[in-house]
N, C-alpha and C positions, 0 to 999 in steps of 0.2 A: 377534239371532238370528232373531226372528220376521220381520224385514224380509227377510232372505235367503231364508227358506223361502217367504215370500209371493211374492217375485220369481221364484223357481224354479218355483213352482206356476203362475204366470201364463205363464211361458215354456213349461212342459210342456203346459198346456191350449191355448196358441196353436199349438204344434207338432201336437198331436193334432187340433185343429180343421182346420188346414191339410191334414193327411194325409187326413182324412175328405172334405174338399172335393175334393182331387185324386183320391181314389178314386172319388167320385161321377162326376166328369167323365170319368175313364178308363172306367168302366163304361158310361156313356152313349155314349161314342165307340165302344166295342166293339160295343154293340147296333146302333148306326147302321151301322157297317161291315159287320156280319153281314147286316143287311137289304139293304144295297146289293149285296153279293155274291150273295145269293139272287135278287135282281131281275135281275142279270146272267145267272145260270144259267137263270132262267126265260125271259128274252128269247132266249137262244141256243136253248133247247128249242123255243120258238114258231117261230123262224126255220127251224130244222131241220124241224119239222112242216110248215110252209108249203111248203118245198122238196119234201118227200116227197109231199105231196098234189098239188102241181103236176106232178111227174113221173108220178104215178099217173093223173091226169086226162089228161095228154098221151098216155100209153100207151093208155088207154081210147079216146081220140079216134082214135088211129092204128088200133087194132084194129077199131073200128066202121066206119071208112072202108074198111079192108081187107075187112071182111065185106060192106059194101054193094057194092063193086066185084066181089067174088067171086060174090055171089048174083045180080048183074045179068047175068053172062055166061051163055051157053048151057051146057048140061051137058057137051058134048064139049070146050069150051075152058076148063074150070075147072082151071087149074094153079096151085097155091098159091104156088109160088116165083115164077112169072111175075107173079102178082098182087102179090106183095110188092114186086117191082121196079117195077111200074107205080105203086103207091102211094108208094113211096120217091121216084120222080121227081116226083110231085105235091108232096110235102113239101119237096123240095129247091128 
């Protein structure tokens, strides 16, 4: 009788130990997966920010060029729409 209880106890402890090991690896995998996903979202955000800054700087460059052309003309020839077309031709 004691031999059967001893064998059952060893099997039970082995199963519990195996479950604990599997739980530990599952938890470690979950944490690593979460960190990778956060890194992906962070990289997407950085790329989006870079694109936004590039568009902003490009717009500022366009506007400064337009202002330079506009202020270089004499007072009577300062037509904003014509200046925009002239600067557009430069950029094309």
